[in-house]
C-alpha positions as a LaTeX table, in Angstrom:
\begin{tabular}{lrrr}
\hline
Residue & $x$ (\AA) & $y$ (\AA) & $z$ (\AA) \\
\hline
Unk1 & $-10.94$ & $-25.45$ & 3.69 \\
Unk2 & $-7.78$ & $-27.12$ & 5.15 \\
Unk3 & $-6.97$ & $-28.40$ & 1.46 \\
Unk4 & $-7.37$ & $-25.14$ & 0.08 \\
Unk5 & $-4.92$ & $-23.55$ & 2.78 \\
Unk6 & $-2.46$ & $-26.16$ & 1.99 \\
Unk7 & $-2.84$ & $-25.33$ & $-1.89$ \\
Unk8 & $-2.38$ & $-21.60$ & $-1.10$ \\
Unk9 & 0.87 & $-21.80$ & 0.98 \\
Unk10 & 2.54 & $-24.71$ & $-0.75$ \\
Unk11 & 1.80 & $-23.44$ & $-4.40$ \\
Unk12 & 2.34 & $-19.90$ & $-3.44$ \\
Unk13 & 5.59 & $-20.49$ & $-1.69$ \\
Unk14 & 6.75 & $-22.70$ & $-4.75$ \\
Unk15 & 5.87 & $-20.13$ & $-7.48$ \\
Unk16 & 7.14 & $-17.30$ & $-5.46$ \\
Unk17 & 10.67 & $-18.78$ & $-4.94$ \\
Unk18 & 10.62 & $-19.45$ & $-8.85$ \\
Unk19 & 10.02 & $-15.89$ & $-9.59$ \\
Unk20 & 12.51 & $-14.85$ & $-6.78$ \\
Unk21 & 15.11 & $-16.97$ & $-8.78$ \\
Unk22 & 14.42 & $-15.23$ & $-11.89$ \\
Unk23 & 15.20 & $-12.01$ & $-10.25$ \\
Unk24 & 11.58 & $-10.94$ & $-10.17$ \\
Unk25 & 9.37 & $-9.90$ & $-7.19$ \\
Unk26 & 8.02 & $-13.21$ & $-5.40$ \\
Unk27 & 4.64 & $-11.54$ & $-5.24$ \\
Unk28 & 4.08 & $-12.03$ & $-9.03$ \\
Unk29 & 4.33 & $-15.67$ & $-8.37$ \\
Unk30 & 1.73 & $-15.42$ & $-5.59$ \\
Unk31 & $-0.79$ & $-13.62$ & $-7.65$ \\
Unk32 & $-0.52$ & $-15.76$ & $-10.67$ \\
Unk33 & $-0.94$ & $-18.98$ & $-8.04$ \\
Unk34 & $-4.23$ & $-17.46$ & $-6.99$ \\
Unk35 & $-5.28$ & $-16.86$ & $-10.71$ \\
Unk36 & $-4.55$ & $-20.55$ & $-11.44$ \\
Unk37 & $-6.11$ & $-21.85$ & $-8.21$ \\
Unk38 & $-9.24$ & $-19.49$ & $-8.19$ \\
Unk39 & $-12.73$ & $-19.86$ & $-9.37$ \\
Unk40 & $-11.89$ & $-18.56$ & $-12.98$ \\
Unk41 & $-9.31$ & $-21.04$ & $-13.86$ \\
Unk42 & $-8.69$ & $-24.39$ & $-12.03$ \\
Unk43 & $-11.39$ & $-23.78$ & $-9.42$ \\
Unk44 & $-9.53$ & $-25.70$ & $-6.68$ \\
Unk45 & $-10.35$ & $-23.20$ & $-3.70$ \\
Unk46 & $-12.98$ & $-23.99$ & $-1.39$ \\
Unk47 & $-16.01$ & $-21.43$ & $-1.30$ \\
Unk48 & $-15.62$ & $-20.73$ & 2.27 \\
Unk49 & $-12.00$ & $-19.31$ & 2.06 \\
Unk50 & $-13.39$ & $-17.07$ & $-0.84$ \\
Unk51 & $-16.20$ & $-15.69$ & 1.19 \\
Unk52 & $-13.94$ & $-14.47$ & 4.04 \\
Unk53 & $-11.15$ & $-13.29$ & 1.71 \\
Unk54 & $-11.99$ & $-9.52$ & 2.08 \\
Unk55 & $-11.47$ & $-9.92$ & 5.87 \\
Unk56 & $-8.31$ & $-12.00$ & 5.42 \\
Unk57 & $-7.14$ & $-9.27$ & 3.26 \\
Unk58 & $-7.92$ & $-6.66$ & 5.96 \\
Unk59 & $-6.02$ & $-8.54$ & 8.29 \\
Unk60 & $-3.01$ & $-8.37$ & 6.08 \\
Unk61 & $-3.34$ & $-4.71$ & 5.67 \\
Unk62 & $-3.11$ & $-4.08$ & 9.19 \\
Unk63 & $-0.12$ & $-6.10$ & 9.37 \\
Unk64 & 1.34 & $-4.18$ & 6.70 \\
Unk65 & 0.63 & $-0.86$ & 8.29 \\
Unk66 & 1.67 & $-1.70$ & 11.80 \\
Unk67 & 5.00 & $-2.84$ & 10.35 \\
Unk68 & 5.23 & 0.54 & 8.30 \\
Unk69 & 4.68 & 2.71 & 11.37 \\
Unk70 & 7.28 & 0.59 & 13.45 \\
Unk71 & 9.91 & 1.11 & 10.70 \\
Unk72 & 8.89 & 4.76 & 9.97 \\
Unk73 & 11.73 & 6.96 & 11.21 \\
Unk74 & 10.43 & 10.53 & 11.78 \\
Unk75 & 13.80 & 11.72 & 12.13 \\
Unk76 & 14.46 & 10.69 & 8.34 \\
Unk77 & 11.61 & 12.77 & 7.13 \\
Unk78 & 12.71 & 15.75 & 9.30 \\
Unk79 & 16.59 & 15.17 & 8.01 \\
Unk80 & 15.64 & 14.94 & 4.26 \\
Unk81 & 13.19 & 17.89 & 4.81 \\
Unk82 & 10.90 & 19.39 & 2.50 \\
Unk83 & 11.13 & 17.08 & $-0.69$ \\
Unk84 & 10.40 & 14.04 & 1.63 \\
Unk85 & 7.13 & 15.85 & 2.58 \\
Unk86 & 6.21 & 16.73 & $-0.70$ \\
Unk87 & 6.97 & 13.13 & $-1.93$ \\
Unk88 & 4.36 & 11.94 & 0.53 \\
Unk89 & 1.51 & 12.98 & $-1.38$ \\
Unk90 & 2.08 & 15.03 & $-4.41$ \\
Unk91 & 3.02 & 12.10 & $-6.86$ \\
Unk92 & 0.18 & 10.20 & $-5.63$ \\
Unk93 & $-2.28$ & 13.29 & $-6.05$ \\
Unk94 & $-1.06$ & 13.65 & $-9.47$ \\
Unk95 & $-1.51$ & 10.07 & $-10.40$ \\
Unk96 & $-5.34$ & 10.16 & $-9.27$ \\
Unk97 & $-5.78$ & 13.57 & $-11.21$ \\
Unk98 & $-4.32$ & 11.77 & $-14.16$ \\
Unk99 & $-6.86$ & 8.86 & $-13.47$ \\
Unk100 & $-9.87$ & 11.19 & $-13.11$ \\
Unk101 & $-8.75$ & 12.91 & $-16.48$ \\
Unk102 & $-8.32$ & 9.61 & $-18.29$ \\
Unk103 & $-10.46$ & 6.74 & $-17.01$ \\
Unk104 & $-13.74$ & 7.82 & $-17.74$ \\
Unk105 & $-12.83$ & 8.26 & $-21.30$ \\
Unk106 & $-11.34$ & 4.87 & $-21.71$ \\
Unk107 & $-14.07$ & 2.95 & $-19.33$ \\
Unk108 & $-17.79$ & 3.70 & $-18.57$ \\
Unk109 & $-17.20$ & 4.88 & $-15.05$ \\
Unk110 & $-17.76$ & 8.25 & $-13.47$ \\
Unk111 & $-15.40$ & 10.81 & $-12.17$ \\
Unk112 & $-15.78$ & 9.64 & $-8.58$ \\
Unk113 & $-15.35$ & 6.16 & $-9.52$ \\
Unk114 & $-12.10$ & 7.17 & $-11.54$ \\
Unk115 & $-10.87$ & 8.83 & $-8.47$ \\
Unk116 & $-11.50$ & 5.67 & $-6.35$ \\
Unk117 & $-9.50$ & 3.60 & $-8.85$ \\
Unk118 & $-6.78$ & 6.43 & $-8.87$ \\
Unk119 & $-6.66$ & 5.92 & $-4.92$ \\
Unk120 & $-6.24$ & 1.97 & $-5.53$ \\
Unk121 & $-3.55$ & 2.50 & $-8.02$ \\
Unk122 & $-1.67$ & 5.44 & $-6.70$ \\
Unk123 & 0.58 & 3.88 & $-3.71$ \\
Unk124 & 4.05 & 3.10 & $-4.31$ \\
Unk125 & 5.14 & $-0.24$ & $-3.01$ \\
Unk126 & 7.49 & $-0.34$ & 0.07 \\
Unk127 & 7.74 & $-4.26$ & $-0.64$ \\
Unk128 & 9.83 & $-3.30$ & $-3.98$ \\
Unk129 & 11.29 & $-0.14$ & $-3.15$ \\
Unk130 & 12.70 & $-0.37$ & 0.48 \\
Unk131 & 14.80 & $-3.59$ & $-0.10$ \\
Unk132 & 16.38 & $-1.87$ & $-3.43$ \\
Unk133 & 16.94 & 1.45 & $-1.34$ \\
Unk134 & 18.64 & $-0.47$ & 1.46 \\
Unk135 & 20.94 & $-2.10$ & $-1.24$ \\
Unk136 & 21.83 & 1.47 & $-2.44$ \\
Unk137 & 22.67 & 2.59 & 1.00 \\
Unk138 & 24.83 & $-0.32$ & 1.80 \\
Unk139 & 26.66 & 0.33 & $-1.62$ \\
Unk140 & 26.78 & 3.88 & $-1.07$ \\
Unk141 & 25.02 & 4.96 & $-4.39$ \\
Unk142 & 23.07 & 8.46 & $-4.07$ \\
Unk143 & 23.84 & 8.64 & $-0.32$ \\
Unk144 & 25.73 & 11.79 & $-0.53$ \\
Unk145 & 22.42 & 13.46 & $-1.17$ \\
Unk146 & 20.22 & 11.10 & 0.80 \\
Unk147 & 18.32 & 9.87 & $-2.32$ \\
Unk148 & 17.56 & 6.35 & $-0.93$ \\
Unk149 & 16.56 & 8.02 & 2.51 \\
Unk150 & 14.32 & 10.36 & 0.62 \\
Unk151 & 12.50 & 7.63 & $-1.51$ \\
Unk152 & 11.85 & 5.40 & 1.72 \\
Unk153 & 10.55 & 8.24 & 3.66 \\
Unk154 & 8.22 & 9.40 & 1.14 \\
Unk155 & 6.94 & 5.80 & 0.30 \\
Unk156 & 6.36 & 5.26 & 4.13 \\
Unk157 & 3.64 & 7.83 & 4.18 \\
Unk158 & 2.58 & 7.80 & 0.58 \\
Unk159 & 0.98 & 4.48 & 1.38 \\
Unk160 & $-0.97$ & 5.99 & 4.14 \\
Unk161 & $-2.01$ & 9.05 & 2.39 \\
Unk162 & $-3.58$ & 6.94 & $-0.37$ \\
Unk163 & $-5.30$ & 4.66 & 1.91 \\
Unk164 & $-6.99$ & 7.52 & 3.71 \\
Unk165 & $-8.20$ & 8.76 & 0.43 \\
Unk166 & $-9.27$ & 5.48 & $-0.61$ \\
Unk167 & $-11.65$ & 5.30 & 2.41 \\
Unk168 & $-12.97$ & 8.65 & 1.60 \\
Unk169 & $-13.70$ & 8.10 & $-2.05$ \\
Unk170 & $-15.16$ & 4.68 & $-1.08$ \\
Unk171 & $-17.66$ & 6.41 & 1.25 \\
Unk172 & $-18.44$ & 9.20 & $-1.56$ \\
Unk173 & $-19.07$ & 6.52 & $-4.22$ \\
Unk174 & $-21.14$ & 4.19 & $-1.66$ \\
Unk175 & $-23.42$ & 7.23 & $-0.85$ \\
Unk176 & $-24.17$ & 8.04 & $-4.40$ \\
Unk177 & $-24.43$ & 11.86 & $-3.88$ \\
Unk178 & $-21.85$ & 14.29 & $-2.80$ \\
Unk179 & $-21.86$ & 17.66 & $-0.87$ \\
Unk180 & $-19.09$ & 19.98 & 0.08 \\
Unk181 & $-19.24$ & 18.85 & 3.69 \\
Unk182 & $-18.45$ & 15.26 & 2.38 \\
Unk183 & $-14.88$ & 16.46 & 1.73 \\
Unk184 & $-14.43$ & 17.22 & 5.43 \\
Unk185 & $-14.13$ & 13.56 & 5.87 \\
Unk186 & $-10.56$ & 13.73 & 4.31 \\
Unk187 & $-8.79$ & 16.11 & 6.79 \\
Unk188 & $-10.78$ & 14.80 & 9.83 \\
Unk189 & $-9.95$ & 11.26 & 9.05 \\
Unk190 & $-6.46$ & 12.16 & 9.03 \\
Unk191 & $-6.39$ & 14.44 & 12.16 \\
Unk192 & $-8.50$ & 11.92 & 14.48 \\
Unk193 & $-6.62$ & 8.93 & 12.99 \\
Unk194 & $-3.37$ & 10.27 & 13.99 \\
Unk195 & $-4.58$ & 11.65 & 17.23 \\
Unk196 & $-6.38$ & 8.45 & 18.40 \\
Unk197 & $-3.40$ & 6.53 & 17.30 \\
Unk198 & $-0.74$ & 8.75 & 19.40 \\
Unk199 & $-3.15$ & 8.44 & 22.47 \\
Unk200 & $-3.32$ & 4.66 & 22.36 \\
Unk201 & 0.40 & 4.38 & 21.56 \\
Unk202 & 1.07 & 6.62 & 24.70 \\
Unk203 & $-0.92$ & 4.56 & 26.93 \\
Unk204 & 0.56 & 1.18 & 25.57 \\
Unk205 & 4.04 & 2.77 & 26.12 \\
Unk206 & 3.19 & 3.44 & 29.86 \\
Unk207 & 1.68 & 0.08 & 30.03 \\
Unk208 & 4.51 & $-1.92$ & 28.58 \\
Unk209 & 7.04 & $-0.10$ & 30.61 \\
Unk210 & 5.04 & $-0.70$ & 34.04 \\
Unk211 & 4.41 & $-4.39$ & 33.29 \\
Unk212 & 6.56 & $-7.28$ & 31.94 \\
Unk213 & 4.96 & $-8.92$ & 29.06 \\
Unk214 & 6.53 & $-11.11$ & 26.59 \\
Unk215 & 7.02 & $-9.66$ & 23.01 \\
Unk216 & 4.58 & $-12.03$ & 21.56 \\
Unk217 & 1.95 & $-11.03$ & 23.87 \\
Unk218 & 2.31 & $-7.39$ & 23.09 \\
Unk219 & 1.95 & $-8.22$ & 19.20 \\
Unk220 & $-1.53$ & $-9.89$ & 20.29 \\
Unk221 & $-2.53$ & $-6.80$ & 22.17 \\
Unk222 & $-1.56$ & $-4.31$ & 19.52 \\
Unk223 & $-3.27$ & $-6.67$ & 16.89 \\
Unk224 & $-6.46$ & $-6.84$ & 19.03 \\
Unk225 & $-6.61$ & $-2.96$ & 19.55 \\
Unk226 & $-5.91$ & $-2.58$ & 15.58 \\
Unk227 & $-9.02$ & $-4.75$ & 14.86 \\
Unk228 & $-11.00$ & $-2.60$ & 17.18 \\
Unk229 & $-9.75$ & 0.74 & 15.49 \\
Unk230 & $-10.53$ & $-0.70$ & 12.04 \\
Unk231 & $-14.11$ & $-1.90$ & 13.34 \\
Unk232 & $-15.12$ & 1.16 & 15.02 \\
Unk233 & $-14.27$ & 3.49 & 11.79 \\
Unk234 & $-17.57$ & 2.98 & 10.32 \\
Unk235 & $-19.64$ & 3.67 & 13.51 \\
Unk236 & $-17.88$ & 6.75 & 14.17 \\
Unk237 & $-18.72$ & 7.87 & 10.75 \\
Unk238 & $-22.45$ & 7.10 & 11.54 \\
Unk239 & $-22.44$ & 8.91 & 14.76 \\
Unk240 & $-21.41$ & 12.11 & 12.97 \\
Unk241 & $-23.78$ & 11.62 & 9.90 \\
Unk242 & $-20.68$ & 10.90 & 7.64 \\
Unk243 & $-19.55$ & 14.53 & 8.18 \\
Unk244 & $-16.56$ & 13.82 & 10.46 \\
Unk245 & $-14.40$ & 10.80 & 9.50 \\
Unk246 & $-12.05$ & 8.85 & 11.30 \\
Unk247 & $-9.18$ & 6.52 & 9.59 \\
Unk248 & $-8.70$ & 3.28 & 11.69 \\
Unk249 & $-5.81$ & 2.28 & 9.21 \\
Unk250 & $-4.05$ & 5.47 & 9.93 \\
Unk251 & $-4.62$ & 5.12 & 13.49 \\
Unk252 & $-3.05$ & 1.85 & 13.46 \\
Unk253 & 0.03 & 2.90 & 11.58 \\
Unk254 & 0.30 & 5.89 & 14.02 \\
Unk255 & 0.54 & 3.37 & 17.01 \\
Unk256 & 3.65 & 1.73 & 15.46 \\
Unk257 & 5.16 & 5.20 & 14.58 \\
Unk258 & 4.78 & 6.39 & 18.02 \\
Unk259 & 6.27 & 3.12 & 19.80 \\
Unk260 & 9.24 & 3.66 & 17.40 \\
Unk261 & 9.75 & 7.23 & 18.43 \\
Unk262 & 9.46 & 6.39 & 22.08 \\
Unk263 & 10.69 & 2.95 & 22.31 \\
Unk264 & 13.34 & 2.28 & 19.93 \\
Unk265 & 14.53 & $-1.16$ & 20.95 \\
Unk266 & 10.83 & $-2.40$ & 21.70 \\
Unk267 & 9.98 & $-1.35$ & 18.16 \\
Unk268 & 12.70 & $-3.31$ & 16.58 \\
Unk269 & 11.95 & $-6.54$ & 18.42 \\
Unk270 & 8.12 & $-6.07$ & 17.67 \\
Unk271 & 8.92 & $-5.31$ & 14.03 \\
Unk272 & 10.68 & $-8.88$ & 14.02 \\
Unk273 & 7.52 & $-10.58$ & 15.10 \\
Unk274 & 5.47 & $-8.75$ & 12.75 \\
Unk275 & 7.73 & $-9.57$ & 9.72 \\
Unk276 & 7.13 & $-13.34$ & 10.75 \\
Unk277 & 3.49 & $-12.73$ & 10.66 \\
Unk278 & 3.79 & $-11.14$ & 7.24 \\
Unk279 & 5.38 & $-14.31$ & 5.85 \\
Unk280 & 2.16 & $-16.07$ & 6.17 \\
Unk281 & $-0.17$ & $-13.08$ & 5.45 \\
Unk282 & 1.64 & $-12.06$ & 2.24 \\
Unk283 & 1.08 & $-15.46$ & 0.81 \\
Unk284 & $-2.47$ & $-15.25$ & 1.64 \\
Unk285 & $-2.90$ & $-11.70$ & 0.57 \\
Unk286 & $-1.57$ & $-11.86$ & $-2.81$ \\
Unk287 & $-2.99$ & $-15.38$ & $-3.65$ \\
Unk288 & $-6.53$ & $-14.45$ & $-2.68$ \\
Unk289 & $-6.29$ & $-11.26$ & $-4.78$ \\
Unk290 & $-5.07$ & $-13.46$ & $-7.70$ \\
Unk291 & $-8.05$ & $-15.76$ & $-6.96$ \\
Unk292 & $-10.47$ & $-12.82$ & $-7.24$ \\
Unk293 & $-9.44$ & $-11.79$ & $-10.89$ \\
Unk294 & $-11.64$ & $-12.58$ & $-13.71$ \\
Unk295 & $-9.16$ & $-13.77$ & $-16.19$ \\
Unk296 & $-11.28$ & $-13.37$ & $-19.14$ \\
Unk297 & $-12.47$ & $-9.83$ & $-18.16$ \\
Unk298 & $-8.84$ & $-8.97$ & $-17.36$ \\
Unk299 & $-8.00$ & $-10.22$ & $-21.13$ \\
Unk300 & $-10.62$ & $-8.10$ & $-22.55$ \\
Unk301 & $-9.49$ & $-5.13$ & $-20.52$ \\
Unk302 & $-5.96$ & $-5.97$ & $-22.02$ \\
Unk303 & $-4.46$ & $-3.07$ & $-23.94$ \\
Unk304 & $-6.78$ & $-0.34$ & $-22.75$ \\
Unk305 & $-5.93$ & $-1.12$ & $-18.98$ \\
Unk306 & $-1.95$ & $-1.26$ & $-19.90$ \\
Unk307 & $-2.50$ & 2.13 & $-21.92$ \\
Unk308 & $-4.08$ & 3.79 & $-18.68$ \\
Unk309 & $-1.27$ & 2.45 & $-16.20$ \\
Unk310 & 1.27 & 3.83 & $-18.26$ \\
Unk311 & $-0.60$ & 7.25 & $-18.72$ \\
Unk312 & $-1.07$ & 7.85 & $-15.18$ \\
Unk313 & 2.37 & 6.81 & $-14.41$ \\
Unk314 & 3.62 & 10.00 & $-16.43$ \\
Unk315 & 1.48 & 11.97 & $-14.09$ \\
Unk316 & 3.14 & 10.36 & $-11.17$ \\
Unk317 & 6.54 & 11.05 & $-12.61$ \\
Unk318 & 5.63 & 14.50 & $-13.02$ \\
Unk319 & 4.35 & 14.94 & $-9.41$ \\
Unk320 & 7.84 & 13.59 & $-8.33$ \\
Unk321 & 9.79 & 16.09 & $-10.60$ \\
Unk322 & 7.67 & 18.72 & $-8.95$ \\
Unk323 & 8.53 & 17.47 & $-5.66$ \\
Unk324 & 12.13 & 17.94 & $-6.29$ \\
Unk325 & 12.38 & 21.59 & $-7.37$ \\
Unk326 & 14.87 & 23.75 & $-5.46$ \\
Unk327 & 16.78 & 20.58 & $-4.45$ \\
Unk328 & 20.63 & 19.94 & $-5.00$ \\
Unk329 & 19.75 & 16.93 & $-7.22$ \\
Unk330 & 21.14 & 16.89 & $-10.74$ \\
Unk331 & 19.21 & 15.87 & $-13.74$ \\
Unk332 & 20.41 & 12.11 & $-13.59$ \\
Unk333 & 19.63 & 11.75 & $-9.95$ \\
Unk334 & 15.88 & 13.46 & $-10.57$ \\
Unk335 & 15.35 & 10.79 & $-13.54$ \\
Unk336 & 16.20 & 8.05 & $-11.27$ \\
Unk337 & 13.66 & 9.23 & $-8.60$ \\
Unk338 & 11.11 & 9.39 & $-11.05$ \\
Unk339 & 11.67 & 5.85 & $-11.99$ \\
Unk340 & 12.13 & 4.30 & $-8.59$ \\
Unk341 & 8.95 & 5.88 & $-7.04$ \\
Unk342 & 6.79 & 3.91 & $-9.78$ \\
Unk343 & 6.55 & 0.30 & $-8.52$ \\
Unk344 & 2.97 & $-0.99$ & $-7.27$ \\
Unk345 & 2.23 & $-4.11$ & $-4.94$ \\
Unk346 & 1.07 & $-4.27$ & $-1.72$ \\
Unk347 & $-1.43$ & $-1.67$ & $-1.22$ \\
Unk348 & $-2.97$ & $-2.56$ & $-4.51$ \\
Unk349 & $-3.40$ & $-6.25$ & $-3.44$ \\
Unk350 & $-4.83$ & $-5.07$ & $-0.04$ \\
Unk351 & $-7.55$ & $-2.63$ & $-1.33$ \\
Unk352 & $-7.96$ & $-3.67$ & $-4.88$ \\
Unk353 & $-10.69$ & $-5.76$ & $-4.43$ \\
Unk354 & $-12.64$ & $-3.95$ & $-1.83$ \\
Unk355 & $-14.79$ & $-2.04$ & $-4.41$ \\
Unk356 & $-15.84$ & $-5.42$ & $-5.88$ \\
Unk357 & $-16.63$ & $-6.96$ & $-2.48$ \\
Unk358 & $-18.91$ & $-3.82$ & $-1.79$ \\
Unk359 & $-20.88$ & $-4.55$ & $-4.93$ \\
Unk360 & $-19.73$ & $-1.10$ & $-6.70$ \\
Unk361 & $-20.31$ & $-1.37$ & $-10.41$ \\
Unk362 & $-17.11$ & $-0.59$ & $-11.29$ \\
Unk363 & $-15.39$ & $-2.95$ & $-8.75$ \\
Unk364 & $-14.45$ & $-5.63$ & $-11.36$ \\
Unk365 & $-12.55$ & $-2.77$ & $-13.50$ \\
Unk366 & $-10.84$ & $-1.50$ & $-10.41$ \\
Unk367 & $-9.62$ & $-4.81$ & $-9.15$ \\
Unk368 & $-8.45$ & $-5.58$ & $-12.91$ \\
Unk369 & $-6.53$ & $-2.57$ & $-13.36$ \\
Unk370 & $-4.83$ & $-2.99$ & $-9.69$ \\
Unk371 & $-3.81$ & $-6.53$ & $-10.69$ \\
Unk372 & $-2.40$ & $-5.11$ & $-13.95$ \\
Unk373 & $-0.39$ & $-2.30$ & $-11.93$ \\
Unk374 & 1.09 & $-4.84$ & $-10.01$ \\
Unk375 & 1.88 & $-7.21$ & $-12.84$ \\
Unk376 & 3.32 & $-4.44$ & $-15.01$ \\
Unk377 & 5.18 & $-2.10$ & $-12.50$ \\
Unk378 & 6.49 & $-4.33$ & $-9.96$ \\
Unk379 & 8.82 & $-6.31$ & $-12.37$ \\
Unk380 & 9.51 & $-3.29$ & $-14.40$ \\
Unk381 & 10.25 & $-0.91$ & $-11.44$ \\
Unk382 & 12.45 & $-3.56$ & $-9.76$ \\
Unk383 & 14.39 & $-4.12$ & $-13.13$ \\
Unk384 & 14.71 & $-0.47$ & $-13.91$ \\
Unk385 & 16.20 & 0.46 & $-10.40$ \\
Unk386 & 18.74 & $-2.35$ & $-10.76$ \\
Unk387 & 19.57 & $-1.41$ & $-14.24$ \\
Unk388 & 19.84 & 2.52 & $-13.74$ \\
Unk389 & 21.29 & 3.14 & $-10.21$ \\
Unk390 & 25.00 & 2.65 & $-11.28$ \\
Unk391 & 24.43 & 4.74 & $-14.36$ \\
Unk392 & 22.41 & 7.80 & $-12.75$ \\
Unk393 & 23.51 & 7.86 & $-9.18$ \\
Unk394 & 26.96 & 9.16 & $-7.83$ \\
Unk395 & 29.00 & 6.61 & $-5.68$ \\
Unk396 & 29.97 & 8.11 & $-2.45$ \\
\hline
\end{tabular}
């Protein structure tokens, strides 16, 4: 196992750096590292690492969501207003609808499996989008109409919305049968996830105020509570016979967001700590996702999978366009927003292989489409933002 860990980190960092020098997202190098080292290529990774890869990816997802919460500025959502709220869920919903309409015709999957695939693919990537938007803010492109702030605010909640839907669709596919009551899990998952997250954050705020604890110890406490929240998610569902849901992942994000609202300075320090954790977690996450990809199956999917990804992106862009109705953005600015809101990466890596690990018949195709979505949209989206922002946005 130790040799496998060394290969994951050293080879991942090396290829990731090469892709960064080529002005491409480093995560592409990490995924390719996993494909090369994995069982379907050179088979250099120990089986013990692969057997716990699902748990390691869930750990990475918890770190991602806590960071997202600690960096989520509720005031940004309020300041940008209605368009930011709509961008949180309309583009992703349109993309899932597109997947439900198209995927069953291209692949032998059911409507609910297509919805599950859509929820995997639909999230925009803050890992690609946020650094680009911060650059726009620094250079003052689009800032006169708060376009970078709008896209960042929407992306921060878009991921959470999609992950909650993913958890709900996973239960529906796992159960095999669906009733109207099953759909109660979606709103109840959101409501109880937010509520419990806020309650825990309130307790932590008072605890951290009263007792002096090092920031590193605070991170350990928050991580431990996050593990408990994610673990009890399934237990709550069983207690209420699957009718009432609870999103442990949404609760994790809510803890970070509430700490950000109540303790600005603390949230900044904790965010820096989580950023350091993310250095190792990111390498592990993307390399293990690459290792899970059956390269022969992916090659066979080939053109059909690529066609599906571009088709659902059209639905996503339509959702962005609808979200921006009755705003003061001109035609060029709306086109830029549609392009910038497309890159995929982190969420797809974190949840793309879960259906396969659960033994779903559609697990392999869902993972393949998730990886293809990253490989296609992350570099294209990154390049398109760089290429178009000076051409489509006004300089303040």
